[in-house]
N, C-alpha and C positions, 0 to 999 in steps of 0.2 A: 077734395084732395088733402093730403096731409101736408101741413106746413112745418118747416124745420124751425125749431126754437134755437135761435142763434145765441141766446143768453147762456145756454148750457156749454157752449164751446168757448173755452178761454183762449185768447190769442197772446202769444209771447212774442213781443216785438224785438227783443234783443237776444244776443247769444251770450252764453257765459264764456269765461276765459278758455276753457278746454275746447269748446266748439269753435271759437274764433281762431284758435291756433291751427285748426284743420281746414279752414276755408282756403280754397284755391290750391289744394294739394298738400298743405301743411309744410313740414320741413323738407328741404331738398336733399338733405344728407350730405355725404362727403364726396359724391361723384363729381369729378372734374371733367367736363367734356373736352378740355384741351390738355390732356395729360402729357407728361414729359417722359414717358417711358412705357415699356410693356407692349402688349399687343395693339392697343389703340394707336400708339405712336408709329408702330410698324405699318399699320394700315394707312395712316396719313402719309407717310413717306412713300409707300407704294403707289398711292393715288396721285401724289404730286409727280412722281416719276412717270406714271402713265400719261398724265396730262401733258407733261413736257415732251415726251416721246411722240405723242400724237400731234402736237403742235409742230414739232420739227418735221414730221412726215408730211403734213399738209403743206408746210412752207416749201419743202423740196419738190413736191409734186406740182405745186402752183408755179414755181420758178422754172420747171422743166417745160412748161407750155408757153413760156414767153419767147 
């Protein structure tokens, strides 16, 4: 059988600065997951309202069976 000559393959154990900057996704950018305005804030407020309304409804139904 043919044997692979490992001496021909050089192994680079380290990353240069450009490669290291991209490890793990690189820069995150300016996106703020907890924005303070715009569409994302409107979705957060709508979700909070929906959770509050559902909790109120569950509480009223539970109290009606007492």
